[in-house]
C-alpha positions as CSV (number, residue, x, y, z in Angstrom):
1,M,0.0,0.0,0.0
2,F,2.6,2.6,1.1
3,K,5.9,3.4,2.9
4,M,6.6,5.9,5.6
5,I,9.2,6.7,8.2
6,G,8.2,5.1,11.5
7,E,8.2,8.4,13.5
8,D,6.2,10.2,10.9
9,L,3.7,7.4,10.8
10,Q,3.4,7.4,14.6
11,N,2.8,11.1,14.7
12,V,-0.1,10.8,12.1
13,V,-1.7,7.9,13.9
14,C,-1.2,9.5,17.4
15,S,-3.0,12.7,16.4
16,M,-5.8,10.9,14.7
17,V,-6.3,8.6,17.7
18,K,-6.2,11.5,20.2
19,G,-8.7,13.4,18.0
20,A,-11.0,10.4,17.8
21,R,-11.0,10.0,21.6
22,K,-11.6,13.7,22.3
23,A,-14.5,13.5,19.8
24,R,-15.9,10.6,22.0
25,I,-15.3,8.0,19.3
26,G,-14.6,4.7,21.1
27,E,-11.5,2.6,20.6
28,D,-13.5,-0.2,19.0
29,K,-14.6,2.1,16.2
30,N,-13.0,1.9,12.8
31,V,-10.1,3.7,11.2
32,Y,-10.0,3.5,7.4
33,I,-6.8,3.7,5.4
34,K,-6.9,4.3,1.7
35,T,-4.2,5.0,-0.9
36,D,-4.3,6.8,-4.2
37,S,-1.6,7.8,-6.7
38,D,0.6,9.9,-4.3
39,R,-1.2,10.1,-0.9
40,V,-2.5,7.9,1.9
41,S,-5.7,8.9,3.7
42,F,-6.6,8.1,7.3
43,C,-10.3,8.5,8.1
44,F,-12.7,8.0,11.0
45,D,-16.4,8.5,11.0
46,G,-18.2,9.4,14.2
47,K,-21.7,10.6,15.2
48,N,-20.7,14.3,15.4
49,L,-17.4,14.4,13.5
50,Q,-15.9,12.9,10.3
51,V,-12.2,13.4,9.5
52,I,-10.0,12.7,6.5
53,K,-6.3,13.3,7.0
54,E,-4.2,12.9,3.8
55,V,-0.5,12.4,4.0
56,E,2.0,12.5,1.2
57,S,3.8,9.2,1.0
58,E,5.5,6.6,-1.3
59,I,2.6,4.6,-2.6
60,T,3.3,1.0,-3.6
61,N,-0.2,0.1,-4.7
62,I,-3.7,1.6,-4.6
63,D,-5.9,-0.2,-2.0
64,E,-8.0,0.3,1.1
65,V,-8.2,-1.4,4.5
66,A,-10.1,-1.0,7.8
67,T,-9.1,-1.7,11.3
68,T,-10.0,-0.5,14.8
69,I,-8.6,2.6,16.5
70,F,-7.2,0.4,19.3
71,E,-5.5,-2.1,16.9
72,L,-3.9,0.6,14.7
73,E,-2.6,2.6,17.7
74,N,-1.3,-0.5,19.5
75,K,0.6,-1.9,16.5
76,V,1.9,1.4,15.0
77,M,3.2,2.8,18.3
78,A,5.3,-0.4,18.7
79,L,7.2,0.2,15.5
80,P,10.8,1.5,15.4
81,K,10.9,5.3,14.8
82,D,13.9,5.5,12.5
83,E,13.0,2.7,10.0
84,I,11.1,2.9,6.8
85,I,7.8,1.1,7.4
86,S,6.0,-0.7,4.6
87,F,2.3,-1.2,4.9
88,V,1.5,-4.4,3.0
89,K,-2.0,-6.0,2.7
90,V,-1.6,-9.8,2.9
91,G,-5.0,-11.5,2.5
92,E,-7.1,-10.2,5.4
93,L,-4.2,-8.9,7.4
94,L,-2.0,-5.9,7.3
95,H,1.8,-6.5,7.6
96,L,3.9,-3.6,8.9
97,K,7.4,-4.4,7.7
98,W,10.8,-3.0,8.1
99,G,14.4,-4.2,7.5
100,R,14.9,-7.5,5.8
101,S,12.4,-9.7,7.6
102,S,10.9,-7.8,10.6
103,K,7.2,-7.2,10.8
104,I,4.2,-6.6,13.0
105,I,0.8,-8.0,12.0
106,C,-2.2,-5.8,12.3
107,E,-5.6,-7.3,12.2
108,T,-8.2,-5.9,9.9
109,I,-12.0,-5.9,9.7
110,E,-14.2,-6.8,6.7
111,E,-15.4,-3.4,5.9
112,K,-14.5,-1.0,3.1
113,T,-13.8,2.7,3.5
114,P,-17.1,4.6,4.0
115,Y,-17.9,7.3,1.5
116,I,-17.7,10.5,3.5
117,E,-19.6,13.0,1.6
118,I,-18.2,16.5,1.9
119,P,-21.2,18.8,1.6
120,E,-21.2,21.7,-0.8
121,V,-20.1,24.9,0.9
122,V,-22.2,28.0,0.3
123,E,-20.2,30.4,2.5
124,S,-16.8,30.2,4.3
125,I,-14.9,32.1,6.9
126,I,-11.4,32.0,8.4
127,W,-10.2,31.3,11.9
128,K,-6.7,32.5,12.5
129,E,-4.0,30.1,13.7
130,G,-4.5,28.9,17.3
131,T,-8.2,29.9,17.6
132,L,-9.5,26.4,17.3
133,H,-7.0,25.0,19.8
134,F,-7.6,27.9,22.3
135,I,-11.4,27.3,22.3
136,G,-11.0,23.5,22.5
137,N,-8.6,23.7,25.4
138,N,-10.5,26.4,27.5
139,F,-14.2,26.2,26.8
140,Y,-14.7,22.5,27.7
141,P,-15.1,23.1,31.4
142,F,-18.0,25.5,30.7
143,C,-20.0,23.2,28.4
144,A,-22.7,20.9,29.6
145,K,-21.8,17.3,30.0
146,I,-23.1,14.5,27.8
147,N,-26.3,12.9,29.3
148,S,-26.6,15.5,32.0
149,S,-30.1,16.9,32.7
150,T,-29.0,20.3,31.5
151,A,-27.8,18.9,28.1
152,N,-31.0,16.9,27.8
153,R,-33.1,20.0,28.3
154,S,-30.9,22.2,26.0
155,P,-28.6,20.3,23.6
156,S,-27.1,23.6,22.4
157,L,-25.2,23.8,25.7
158,L,-23.1,20.8,24.7
159,G,-21.0,23.0,22.6
160,V,-19.6,26.5,21.7
161,N,-22.0,29.1,20.3
162,M,-20.5,31.7,17.9
163,S,-22.2,34.9,17.0
164,V,-21.6,38.2,15.3
165,N,-22.5,41.6,16.8
166,P,-24.3,43.3,13.8
167,G,-23.3,46.7,15.0
168,N,-19.5,46.4,15.0
169,L,-19.0,42.9,13.6
170,D,-17.3,41.7,16.8
171,V,-17.3,37.9,17.0
172,F,-18.2,36.2,20.3
173,A,-17.7,32.6,21.5
174,R,-20.0,31.5,24.3
175,S,-20.6,28.3,26.4
176,S,-22.6,27.5,29.5
177,D,-23.6,24.5,31.6
178,G,-26.3,26.3,33.5
179,K,-24.1,26.9,36.6
180,K,-21.3,28.8,34.9
181,A,-20.8,30.6,31.6
182,I,-18.0,32.1,29.5
183,S,-18.2,34.8,26.8
184,L,-15.1,35.6,24.8
185,K,-14.7,38.5,22.3
186,T,-12.4,36.9,19.8
187,E,-9.6,38.5,17.9
188,G,-9.0,37.8,14.2
189,C,-11.9,35.4,14.0
190,Q,-14.8,35.5,11.6
191,W,-18.2,33.9,11.7
192,F,-21.4,33.6,9.7
193,S,-23.9,36.4,10.4
194,D,-27.0,34.2,10.3
195,L,-25.8,30.9,11.9
196,K,-27.1,30.5,15.4
197,Q,-26.5,26.8,16.2
198,S,-23.6,25.6,18.5
199,I,-20.6,23.6,17.5
200,P,-20.2,20.4,19.6
201,I,-17.3,20.8,21.9
202,E,-16.2,17.2,21.2
203,S,-15.8,18.2,17.5
204,I,-13.6,21.2,18.4
205,K,-11.5,19.2,20.9
206,G,-11.1,16.4,18.4
207,L,-10.0,18.7,15.6
208,S,-7.6,20.6,17.9
209,E,-5.7,17.3,18.3
210,I,-5.5,16.6,14.6
211,M,-5.0,20.0,13.0
212,Q,-1.8,22.0,13.3
213,K,-1.9,24.9,15.8
214,D,0.1,27.2,13.6
215,E,-2.2,27.0,10.5
216,E,-5.3,28.9,9.9
217,V,-8.6,27.0,9.5
218,R,-11.1,27.6,6.8
219,I,-14.7,26.8,7.9
220,G,-17.6,26.4,5.4
221,V,-21.3,25.9,6.0
222,N,-23.7,23.9,3.9
223,E,-26.9,25.4,2.4
224,S,-29.2,24.0,5.1
225,K,-27.0,25.3,7.9
226,T,-26.7,21.9,9.5
227,L,-23.1,21.0,8.8
228,L,-19.7,22.7,9.0
229,V,-16.7,21.8,6.8
230,F,-13.3,22.4,8.4
231,K,-10.2,22.5,6.2
232,S,-6.6,23.0,7.2
233,G,-3.7,21.8,5.1
234,L,-4.4,18.3,3.9
235,I,-7.1,17.7,6.6
236,T,-10.8,17.9,5.9
237,A,-13.5,17.4,8.5
238,V,-17.3,17.6,8.7
239,S,-19.0,18.4,11.9
240,R,-22.7,18.5,12.6
241,L,-24.2,21.4,14.4
242,L,-26.3,21.0,17.6
243,T,-30.0,21.4,17.6
244,G,-31.8,24.1,19.6
245,V,-31.1,27.8,20.4
246,F,-28.4,28.9,22.7
247,P,-29.9,30.8,25.7
248,N,-29.7,34.5,25.7
249,L,-27.5,35.2,28.8
250,E,-26.6,38.8,28.1
251,A,-29.2,40.2,30.5
252,K,-27.6,38.3,33.4
253,Y,-24.2,39.8,33.1
254,G,-23.3,42.6,35.5
255,N,-21.3,45.7,34.5
256,E,-20.2,49.1,35.8
257,E,-23.7,50.5,35.2
258,N,-26.1,47.9,36.4
259,N,-24.4,46.4,39.5
260,I,-25.4,47.0,43.1
261,T,-22.0,45.6,44.3
262,K,-18.5,45.5,42.9
263,W,-15.5,43.6,44.4
264,T,-11.9,44.0,43.1
265,F,-9.4,41.2,43.9
266,D,-5.8,40.4,43.1
267,R,-6.1,37.7,40.4
268,M,-3.2,35.5,41.5
269,E,-4.3,35.7,45.2
270,I,-7.7,34.4,44.2
271,I,-6.3,31.6,42.1
272,E,-4.0,30.4,44.9
273,L,-6.9,30.7,47.4
274,C,-9.2,28.6,45.2
275,R,-6.6,25.9,44.8
276,R,-6.0,25.8,48.6
277,V,-9.8,25.4,49.2
278,K,-10.0,22.6,46.7
279,K,-7.2,20.7,48.4
280,L,-8.6,21.2,51.9
281,S,-12.2,20.3,51.0
282,P,-12.2,18.2,47.9
283,R,-15.6,16.6,48.5
284,N,-17.5,19.7,49.3
285,P,-15.6,22.6,47.8
286,V,-17.5,25.7,49.0
287,M,-15.7,29.0,49.7
288,N,-17.4,31.6,51.8
289,V,-16.4,35.3,51.3
290,K,-17.2,37.3,54.4
291,V,-16.9,41.0,55.5
292,D,-15.5,41.5,59.0
293,G,-15.5,45.3,59.5
294,P,-12.9,46.7,57.1
295,R,-11.4,43.3,56.5
296,T,-12.4,40.6,54.0
297,K,-11.8,36.9,54.7
298,A,-12.4,33.6,53.0
299,E,-13.7,30.7,55.0
300,V,-14.1,26.9,54.7
301,P,-16.2,26.1,57.8
302,H,-14.1,24.4,60.5
303,I,-11.1,24.2,58.2
304,L,-9.8,27.5,56.8
305,T,-9.9,31.2,57.6
306,Q,-7.8,33.4,55.4
307,K,-7.6,37.2,55.1
308,I,-7.7,38.4,51.5
309,G,-7.2,41.8,50.0
310,A,-10.3,43.3,48.4
311,V,-11.8,46.7,47.4
312,K,-15.6,46.7,48.0
313,E,-18.0,49.2,46.5
314,G,-21.8,49.5,46.8
315,E,-24.0,47.3,48.9
316,I,-21.7,44.9,50.7
317,F,-22.8,41.4,51.7
318,D,-21.3,37.9,52.2
319,F,-21.4,35.4,49.4
320,S,-20.4,31.8,48.7
321,V,-18.9,30.4,45.5
322,H,-17.5,27.1,44.0
323,P,-13.7,27.6,44.0
324,E,-13.3,25.5,40.9
325,Y,-15.6,27.8,38.9
326,L,-13.9,30.9,40.2
327,E,-10.5,29.6,39.5
328,A,-11.4,28.5,36.0
329,A,-12.5,32.1,35.2
330,A,-9.6,33.8,36.9
331,S,-7.1,31.6,35.2
332,L,-8.2,32.7,31.7
333,I,-8.2,36.4,32.5
334,R,-4.8,38.1,32.0
335,T,-5.2,41.4,34.0
336,E,-3.6,41.8,37.4
337,E,-6.9,42.3,39.1
338,I,-10.4,40.8,38.6
339,Q,-13.7,42.4,39.3
340,L,-16.9,40.7,40.5
341,F,-20.3,42.3,39.8
342,F,-23.6,41.5,41.5
343,T,-26.8,42.8,40.0
344,D,-28.7,41.8,43.1
345,K,-28.0,39.8,46.3
346,N,-29.0,36.5,44.7
347,S,-27.8,37.1,41.1
348,A,-25.1,35.1,39.3
349,I,-21.7,36.7,39.8
350,T,-20.1,38.3,36.7
351,I,-16.3,38.1,36.6
352,V,-14.2,40.3,34.3
353,G,-10.6,41.6,34.1
354,N,-10.1,45.0,35.6
355,G,-10.2,47.3,32.5
356,S,-10.8,44.5,30.0
357,D,-14.0,43.2,28.4
358,Q,-12.4,40.4,26.3
359,F,-13.6,37.7,28.8
360,R,-16.8,37.7,30.8
361,F,-17.9,34.9,33.1
362,L,-21.0,34.0,35.0
363,I,-20.9,31.7,38.1
364,T,-23.9,31.0,40.3
365,Q,-23.8,31.8,44.0
366,L,-23.9,28.8,46.3
367,R,-26.4,28.6,49.2
368,R,-24.6,28.9,52.5
């Protein structure tokens, strides 16, 4: 079928396998390998995501074969890195050969390469290099989990919702799991003005393992606005879009004008505090923030009391938060200080960087 240096082959297979796992495609699912005149294609076909990765190679004959994700990874990762590996189909087996007589036998399955239909694209946009990977790495904690009650009620929360501000054409990426939410004003990123559905986070995470971080990604949409086509280099992928409408959370965010209370904290002090609380109370991570005269302190009942620096403005009252949620927000902000806004005593807490509106976060208060 084809020949390739062992290390190059391992890199291709490793990225495909990682992508399939992140896209929640099980190890017993199939990987399809197909050769043409000058390239070999690796392909997997999942519920939300289909990927074809083409690699330039020395082709010995045109053929196709199928095996499982687990079998391919297990056998390829055991190959020597610095040898030329020959993929040879022998009957119903795949021989991975090197040297004069060395080989590893890879089992195949009786299934031909599926025809992955790449839909016709009616409009396309560009994401600059790194955007796909940044969203994949950082938005996952804010998305609803598969089979959760929140996801069952609102499937759009299983992914990332993109939108364009019609006034200034700013592009926003948003996710929420009902308890916390993130809104990012992207830079150098385009989107479709009339596309409202969310992209499954598993598709984004899977593609971020397969596509190169330093290459831009072209994204196209089909006429019915149900599928996205991602292209980067020799990689083509098709992702379905989630059903349902992403909830309008804008009215819940606090800001300088609509808040009744504003707190300002040192960002790194809050991150370190949240990590300490998680270590001390892993089973019930609740952090109480209390006002004691002019001082502010954080408490974990019967375990921790710590003084923290804070500037308080407006109506001051105690509140409780989940430290993991607060840390997740503070870790993405890049200003020295963070600000917390409350629109009323029971509202979700808005978290922003001091002087920056690139990121906005919502986290619910916990009952004390």
